N, C-alpha and C positions, 0 to 999 in steps of 0.2 A: 504494500500500500504506500503510494507516494506520500511524503511528508512535506506539506507546503512550507516554504521558507519566505517569510515576509520581511521587507525592509533590507534585503540583501543588496548592497551597493557596489560590490567588487566586480567591475566590468570585465576584468581579465577572466575571472572564474566563470562568470555568466556566459561569456563568449566561448570558453572552453567547453562548457556544458552543452551549448548549442551545437558546437562542432561534433562532439561525440554523439549527440542525438541524431544529427544528419548521417553520420556513419552508420548508426544502428538502423535507421530507416532504409538506407541503401543495402545494407547487409541482409536485412529481412526480405526485401524485395528480391534480391539475388537468390536467397535460399528458397523462396517460394516459386520462382520462375526457372531457376537453373541457368540464369543469364551470367555468363562469365564476365562480360564487360561490366555489368552492374556490380559484381563482386569486387573486381579490381577498382572500380570507381569508389566503392565504399572504403577500400584500403587506402586509396589516395587521399581521401578526406580525413582519415584517422590521424590524429596529431603525432603518433609514434611512427608512422610510415612515411607518407607524403612524397615518396619517390616512385616513379613509374616502374623502374627495374626491380626495386625492392618489393613493390606491391605485387607484381606479376610472379616473382619468385616465391614470395610468401604464400600467395594463393595456390600456386601449383603444389607446393610442399604440403599445405594443409589439405588440399583436395585429394592428393594421393594417400595421405595418412588416414583420412576419414572417408575414403571412397565408398565403403559399405553403407555409410549413413547418408550419402549424397547422390542417390541415383539420378536425380533430376539434372545433374550436370553431365551425365553420360548417356542421355537418350539418343 
């Protein structure tokens, strides 16, 4: 259950939270559709990745490691 935070004025933290939420939305869309481009787009948004080569490598590694759970990417 989300806990509302009122009167929070740290713009840096608020923007980081918005960025991570955008990542989550793209990651969920990729998971539901099996869209590889959407998955890499999600990783590009994530503040700990942000690099195209790193995002693609990370995605491929995770995809192979969890292949049994991600059949939508192998249709």
